[in-house]
C-alpha positions in Angstrom: 13.8 -72.8 -34.0 15.8 -71.3 -31.3 19.6 -70.9 -31.6 20.0 -71.3 -27.9 20.9 -67.7 -27.2 18.6 -64.9 -26.3 17.9 -62.3 -29.0 20.1 -59.1 -28.7 17.2 -57.0 -27.5 16.7 -59.4 -24.5 20.3 -59.3 -23.4 20.0 -55.9 -21.9 21.8 -52.7 -22.7 25.4 -52.6 -23.7 28.0 -51.0 -21.4 27.9 -47.9 -23.7 24.1 -47.7 -23.6 24.2 -48.0 -19.8 26.8 -45.3 -19.6 24.8 -43.0 -21.9 21.6 -43.6 -19.8 23.6 -42.8 -16.6 24.8 -39.6 -18.2 21.3 -38.6 -19.3 20.0 -39.3 -15.8 22.7 -37.1 -14.3 21.8 -34.3 -16.7 18.1 -34.6 -15.8 18.9 -34.4 -12.1 21.1 -31.4 -12.6 18.4 -29.7 -14.6 15.8 -30.4 -11.9 18.1 -29.0 -9.2 18.9 -25.9 -11.2 15.2 -25.2 -11.6 14.6 -25.8 -7.9 17.5 -23.5 -7.0 16.1 -20.8 -9.3 12.7 -21.1 -7.6 14.2 -20.9 -4.1 16.3 -17.9 -5.1 13.2 -16.2 -6.5 11.2 -16.9 -3.3 14.1 -15.7 -1.1 14.2 -12.4 -3.1 10.5 -12.0 -3.1 10.1 -12.6 0.6 13.1 -10.4 1.4 11.4 -7.5 -0.5 8.1 -8.2 1.2 9.7 -8.3 4.6 10.8 -4.7 4.1 7.3 -3.4 3.7 6.1 -1.6 6.8 3.7 -3.7 8.9 4.7 -7.0 7.4 4.9 -10.0 9.7 8.5 -10.2 10.9 8.6 -14.0 10.3 8.7 -13.4 6.5 12.4 -12.5 6.6 13.1 -15.9 8.4 11.2 -17.8 5.7 13.2 -15.9 3.1 16.4 -16.8 4.8 15.3 -20.5 4.8 14.7 -20.3 1.0 18.2 -18.7 0.6 19.8 -21.5 2.6 17.9 -24.0 0.5 19.2 -22.4 -2.7 22.8 -22.6 -1.4 22.4 -26.3 -0.5 21.0 -27.0 -4.0 23.9 -25.1 -5.5 26.4 -27.4 -3.7 24.4 -30.5 -4.8 24.5 -29.2 -8.4 28.3 -28.8 -8.3 28.7 -32.3 -6.9 26.5 -33.7 -9.6 28.4 -31.8 -12.3 31.6 -33.4 -11.1 29.9 -36.8 -11.4 28.7 -35.9 -14.8 32.2 -35.0 -16.0 33.4 -38.4 -14.7 30.6 -40.2 -16.5 31.2 -38.3 -19.7 34.8 -39.6 -19.7 33.6 -43.1 -19.1 31.0 -42.8 -21.9 33.7 -41.5 -24.3 36.1 -44.3 -23.4 33.4 -46.8 -24.2 32.6 -45.1 -27.5 36.2 -45.3 -28.4 36.3 -49.0 -27.5 33.3 -49.7 -29.6 34.8 -47.8 -32.5 38.0 -49.7 -32.2 40.0 -46.6 -31.5 
């Protein structure tokens, strides 16, 4: 027989679970962007070195500069997301304290 209410697992995540999932998502995004920035920095370095080799196509330095600009943009996005993560961490901790009755 049904008690009239939905089982707990069908009611959806608690506010704390949602906050923790948001925090995990932000961490994953930051990790992905850090990896992308690292690759862009590596390509910028590699192409910068290649552009100095005599007889190299001059357009290589331009491509390297584009990778460097991409790395800079990614760095700004990382810092922005880190700020959002710090805010989310505070929210998560407040919800933890509420659930613990603190």
